[in-house]
C-alpha positions as CSV (number, residue, x, y, z in Angstrom):
1,X,2.8,-45.3,4.9
2,X,2.1,-43.3,1.7
3,X,-0.9,-41.7,3.4
4,X,1.1,-40.8,6.4
5,X,3.7,-39.0,4.2
6,X,1.0,-37.1,2.4
7,X,-0.6,-36.0,5.7
8,X,2.8,-35.0,7.0
9,X,3.6,-33.0,3.8
10,X,0.3,-31.2,4.0
11,X,0.8,-30.3,7.7
12,X,4.3,-28.9,6.9
13,X,2.9,-26.9,4.0
14,X,0.2,-25.4,6.2
15,X,2.7,-24.4,8.9
16,X,5.2,-22.9,6.5
17,X,2.9,-20.9,4.2
18,X,1.6,-18.3,6.7
19,X,5.2,-17.6,7.9
20,X,6.3,-17.0,4.3
21,X,3.4,-14.6,3.7
22,X,4.0,-12.7,7.0
23,X,7.7,-12.4,6.0
24,X,6.7,-10.9,2.7
25,X,4.4,-8.5,4.4
26,X,7.1,-7.5,6.9
27,X,9.4,-6.8,4.0
28,X,6.9,-4.6,2.3
29,X,6.1,-2.8,5.6
30,X,9.8,-2.1,6.2
31,X,10.1,-0.8,2.7
32,X,7.3,1.7,3.4
33,X,8.8,2.7,6.7
34,X,12.1,3.4,4.9
35,X,10.3,6.0,2.8
36,X,8.7,7.5,5.8
37,X,11.8,8.6,7.6
38,X,12.0,11.7,9.7
39,X,10.5,14.3,9.5
40,X,7.4,12.2,8.6
41,X,5.5,10.2,11.1
42,X,3.4,7.2,10.0
43,X,-0.2,7.8,10.7
44,X,-1.9,4.7,12.0
45,X,-2.1,1.3,10.3
46,X,-1.0,0.5,6.8
47,X,-3.6,-0.1,4.1
48,X,-3.1,-3.5,2.7
49,X,-4.8,-5.5,0.0
50,X,-4.1,-8.6,-2.0
51,X,-5.1,-7.8,-5.6
52,X,-5.5,-9.8,-8.8
53,X,-6.2,-8.6,-12.3
54,X,-7.9,-5.3,-12.4
55,X,-9.2,-5.3,-8.8
56,X,-9.1,-1.9,-7.0
57,X,-8.7,-1.5,-3.2
58,X,-10.4,1.6,-1.8
59,X,-9.5,3.4,1.4
60,X,-11.0,6.4,3.1
61,X,-9.0,9.1,4.9
62,X,-9.0,12.7,6.0
63,X,-6.2,15.1,5.3
64,X,-6.0,18.0,7.7
65,X,-5.2,21.7,7.0
66,X,-1.6,22.7,7.6
67,X,-0.1,19.2,7.2
68,X,2.6,18.0,4.8
69,X,1.8,14.5,3.8
70,X,3.6,11.6,2.2
71,X,1.9,8.6,0.7
72,X,4.1,5.6,0.2
73,X,3.5,2.3,-1.5
74,X,5.2,-1.0,-1.7
75,X,4.7,-4.3,-3.5
76,X,6.7,-7.3,-4.6
77,X,7.8,-5.4,-7.7
78,X,9.0,-1.8,-8.1
79,X,6.5,0.8,-9.4
80,X,3.8,-1.8,-9.1
81,X,1.1,0.1,-7.2
82,X,-1.0,2.7,-9.0
83,X,-2.8,5.0,-6.5
84,X,-5.3,7.7,-7.1
85,X,-6.7,10.3,-4.7
86,X,-10.2,11.6,-5.1
87,X,-12.3,14.1,-3.1
88,X,-15.6,12.8,-1.7
89,X,-17.3,13.7,-4.9
90,X,-14.9,11.5,-6.8
91,X,-13.0,14.4,-8.5
92,X,-9.5,13.2,-9.2
93,X,-6.9,15.1,-7.2
94,X,-3.8,13.1,-8.0
95,X,-2.7,9.8,-9.6
96,X,0.8,8.5,-9.6
97,X,0.1,6.9,-13.0
98,X,1.0,10.3,-14.4
99,X,4.4,9.9,-12.8
100,X,5.6,6.4,-13.8
101,X,3.9,4.9,-10.8
102,X,6.3,6.6,-8.4
103,X,6.2,4.8,-5.0
104,X,5.7,8.0,-3.0
105,X,4.2,11.5,-3.3
106,X,4.5,14.5,-1.0
107,X,1.8,17.1,-0.8
108,X,0.6,20.0,1.4
109,X,-3.0,20.5,2.4
110,X,-4.4,24.0,2.4
111,X,-7.7,23.0,3.8
112,X,-9.0,19.8,5.5
113,X,-10.5,17.3,3.1
114,X,-12.0,13.9,3.2
115,X,-10.5,11.7,0.5
116,X,-10.9,8.3,-1.2
117,X,-7.7,6.6,-2.1
118,X,-7.8,3.8,-4.6
119,X,-4.9,1.4,-5.2
120,X,-4.5,-1.2,-8.0
121,X,-1.6,-3.1,-9.5
122,X,0.3,-1.7,-12.5
123,X,-0.8,-4.1,-15.2
124,X,2.5,-3.5,-17.1
125,X,4.4,-4.9,-14.1
126,X,2.2,-7.6,-12.4
127,X,-1.2,-9.1,-12.4
128,X,-1.4,-10.2,-8.8
129,X,0.2,-9.5,-5.4
130,X,0.1,-7.5,-2.2
131,X,-0.3,-3.7,-2.4
132,X,0.7,-1.9,0.8
133,X,0.2,1.8,1.4
134,X,1.1,4.0,4.3
135,X,0.4,7.7,4.9
136,X,2.9,9.8,6.8
137,X,2.5,13.4,8.0
138,X,4.4,16.3,9.6
139,X,3.1,19.7,10.7
140,X,4.2,22.7,8.6
141,X,2.5,25.4,10.7
């Protein structure tokens, strides 16, 4: 009887855990979408990473001439994602760490550029969790 209860408990735990994680990801996704309201259009899939400690997630993207872009982030805590944008030679172009880990940044591109975007958790806020980032754009030409 005791073994049956243990197996039943483990099965319930296995079935419930993924739903809870998906629910948290859905909430973070919706938070990002709220920050990408019109006139911005979300470009493609969100960048998502589960980070612990000092881990850094790296994403590659291209920003095109004439576009106005918005990068938005979301995590389980406010101002929890530190993101930095580098050119392909790793020259720092922007970091939200200089702006109290603001959850979004708007910028205009004068010339097309390939970039590396790094995201990590703000150690002052949290040491582990999901970091979600989305990029939105609108044409200004």
